[in-house]
RODOKE-123584 format. One line per field, with one value per residue (C-alpha): y, z negated, x. Coordinates in pm, 1 decimal, always signed. Each point is the difference from the previous one (the first is absolute). Layout:
N
Y: Y,...
Z: Z,...
X: X,...
//
This chain:
200
Y: -823.2,-164.3,+131.5,+87.6,+247.2,-180.2,+220.9,-9.4,+218.6,-95.3,+136.1,-111.7,+135.7,-111.3,+141.4,+48.8,+124.8,+119.9,-92.3,+85.6,-122.1,-23.0,-202.4,+25.0,-285.9,+132.5,+344.0,+229.4,+74.2,+261.4,+11.9,+161.9,-95.0,+133.7,-239.5,+228.5,-130.5,+171.3,-274.1,-253.1,+234.5,+14.3,-368.4,-43.9,+247.3,-190.7,-319.8,+168.8,+193.0,-286.7,-255.4,+257.2,-53.7,+310.9,-19.6,+221.3,-68.5,+199.2,-148.1,+132.0,-219.6,+38.7,+85.7,+148.0,-351.4,-151.5,-3.3,-387.5,-8.5,+300.5,-193.5,-335.3,+77.4,+197.7,-311.9,-196.5,+232.3,+49.3,-372.7,-51.5,+273.6,-178.8,-366.6,+139.6,+192.7,-297.6,-217.4,-334.8,+115.2,-163.4,+83.9,+152.3,-75.4,-100.7,-16.6,+283.2,+53.0,+243.4,+173.4,+360.1,+218.3,+343.2,+131.7,-279.4,-205.0,-281.8,-166.6,-299.5,-54.1,-285.9,-19.6,-273.9,+81.1,-326.8,-1.7,-98.9,+276.3,-35.8,+252.3,-74.9,+329.0,+44.5,+358.9,-2.9,+307.7,+25.8,+83.5,+349.8,+99.7,+380.8,+22.3,+200.8,+323.3,+191.8,-133.9,-298.1,-324.1,-301.4,-188.2,-343.5,+106.3,-55.4,-354.8,+16.7,+190.5,-245.9,-310.1,+174.5,+82.3,-354.7,-161.7,+215.6,+3.0,-396.6,+32.9,-129.0,+263.6,-23.5,+287.4,-33.3,+207.7,-51.1,+309.0,+339.1,+203.7,+284.6,-55.7,+219.4,-143.6,-369.1,+67.0,+226.9,-249.6,-281.5,+198.2,+89.3,-367.4,-136.3,+272.3,-75.9,-395.6,+59.2,+223.7,-295.5,-273.9,+159.1,+48.7,-166.0,-221.4,-297.3,-89.8,-284.0,-35.8,-90.9,-284.0,-389.4,+35.0,+218.3,+247.3,+250.6
Z: +1212.1,+355.6,+255.7,+285.0,-89.4,-24.9,+193.7,+311.6,+197.9,+213.8,+241.6,+78.7,+255.5,+99.8,+167.1,-393.8,-180.5,+14.8,-257.7,-58.5,-317.1,-163.4,-343.6,-173.1,-274.5,-179.6,-1.8,-306.0,+68.0,+246.1,+184.0,+297.4,+57.4,+248.5,+112.8,-4.1,-318.1,-321.9,-261.1,+225.8,+51.6,-400.3,-13.0,+248.6,-185.7,-328.8,+200.0,+132.9,-317.3,-271.2,+227.9,+46.6,+365.2,+238.5,+183.7,+299.2,+182.0,+270.1,+109.1,+227.1,+62.4,+70.3,-314.9,+162.0,+49.2,-333.1,-207.8,+18.8,+297.3,-115.3,-370.6,+156.8,+274.6,-257.9,-187.7,+319.6,+46.9,-368.5,-56.7,+324.3,-109.0,-339.6,+156.3,+226.6,-256.0,-208.5,+282.2,-105.7,-366.4,-142.7,-363.0,-74.3,-345.1,+219.3,-285.6,-212.1,-194.0,-255.5,-154.9,+76.7,-198.3,+67.6,-225.5,-32.2,+305.7,-38.7,+325.2,+16.6,+291.1,+118.2,+292.9,+178.7,+307.8,+121.5,+363.4,-32.6,+30.0,-249.4,-162.8,-339.6,-53.7,-297.4,-4.0,+86.6,+69.9,+107.4,+338.8,-81.1,-210.6,+96.0,+202.4,-147.4,+182.7,+289.8,+258.1,-231.0,-86.0,-29.9,-317.5,+193.7,+261.9,-249.7,+43.6,+376.5,-52.7,-207.5,+215.5,+284.9,-204.5,-125.6,+341.1,+166.9,-265.9,-80.5,-394.7,-238.0,-171.9,-303.5,-130.5,-291.4,-211.8,-378.9,-66.1,+136.7,+133.8,+156.2,+351.8,+26.5,-296.7,+132.0,+346.2,-121.3,-269.3,+247.4,+271.4,-296.4,-99.7,+335.1,+43.6,-318.1,+49.3,+350.7,-177.0,-211.3,+282.3,+273.9,-257.9,+82.2,-279.9,+140.8,+327.8,+113.0,+141.2,-298.7,+154.7,+1.1,+371.9,+86.0,+167.4,-83.4
X: +2675.0,+83.1,+218.8,-233.7,-262.1,-325.5,-237.5,-247.8,-194.7,-277.5,-294.5,-317.4,-247.9,-334.6,-345.0,-100.3,+323.6,+377.6,+213.0,+377.1,+170.8,+357.1,+63.1,+307.4,+10.7,+320.1,-160.3,-71.2,-369.4,-4.0,-315.6,-185.7,-326.0,-280.1,-295.2,-305.6,-130.4,+153.7,-96.3,+169.9,+284.9,-0.5,+23.9,+280.8,+176.8,-30.0,+115.6,+340.9,+38.3,-27.9,+157.4,+317.1,-58.5,+53.7,-313.0,-119.9,-335.4,-143.7,-360.4,-274.7,-295.5,-390.8,-101.1,-307.8,-118.8,+148.0,+311.8,+30.5,+211.8,+248.6,+35.1,+21.8,+271.2,+214.5,+17.3,+99.0,+277.5,+117.0,-2.1,+173.6,+271.4,+50.1,+32.0,+264.7,+196.1,+34.1,+157.9,+116.3,-60.1,+322.7,+44.9,-336.5,-207.8,-286.2,-271.9,-139.3,-316.4,-130.8,-319.3,-49.5,-247.2,-130.3,-234.4,-290.1,+117.9,+231.0,+130.1,+216.9,+226.3,+228.6,+220.7,+188.8,+216.9,-70.4,-14.7,-372.6,-250.5,-267.6,-233.2,-213.0,-200.7,-216.8,-111.1,-350.4,-182.3,-355.5,-110.9,-129.9,+276.5,+70.9,+314.0,+300.2,+125.9,-108.9,-14.2,-111.1,+229.2,-259.6,+163.2,-65.5,+245.4,+315.0,-75.1,+38.8,+314.0,+143.6,-89.7,+153.4,+308.6,+61.5,-79.2,+245.8,+282.1,-55.0,-45.8,-234.5,-194.0,-237.0,-189.4,-245.9,-220.6,+22.0,-181.0,-107.5,-312.2,+147.9,+58.2,+277.4,+166.9,-29.6,+135.2,+287.1,+105.6,-12.1,+223.4,+262.6,-11.8,+69.6,+275.3,+194.5,-21.4,+141.1,+294.7,+80.8,-63.4,+231.1,+273.2,+316.9,+124.7,+166.6,+210.4,-261.2,-328.8,-242.6,-173.6,+65.9,-77.9,+277.3,-190.9,-303.0
//
């Protein structure tokens, strides 16, 4: 473990949304999430719990217009929290990957805490796929969340579907997969920076 707690708190306020979030990397998976989108809350809860991050998110947004602004801005704030909390990344494992099943769904996730933002996203949903929850969470918004998250956190993330038919199962497996990869990648297992460049 590092001597200083790896944590960050950030706020973001625009004409469209107000977001307050705290992320503790070396936590126990305690979460408190409220975004106005119950399914999205469920996904963020999975992210915190399976990463063993303590995570609190309070978001209000123009859901009467669209859920896009809220989902994207939460990604920006949480990604920023993770990037700040990791600091110089001394001693981290850096890389992680895994396959995550959830019933018929099988999702592959790979993470590199590289300092280079890149998202490869292989979960395709038809435009007329029903939303999840009330108010509805458009499944295509998950990609927008992850794109915002990786850009703000400066990490590389690959999410790909090997199998799956149920929308809920595929999305939940992807959030759990990212969570478990982050849990592995942030682990302290050395004393230096895991890069030949000397910095991440």
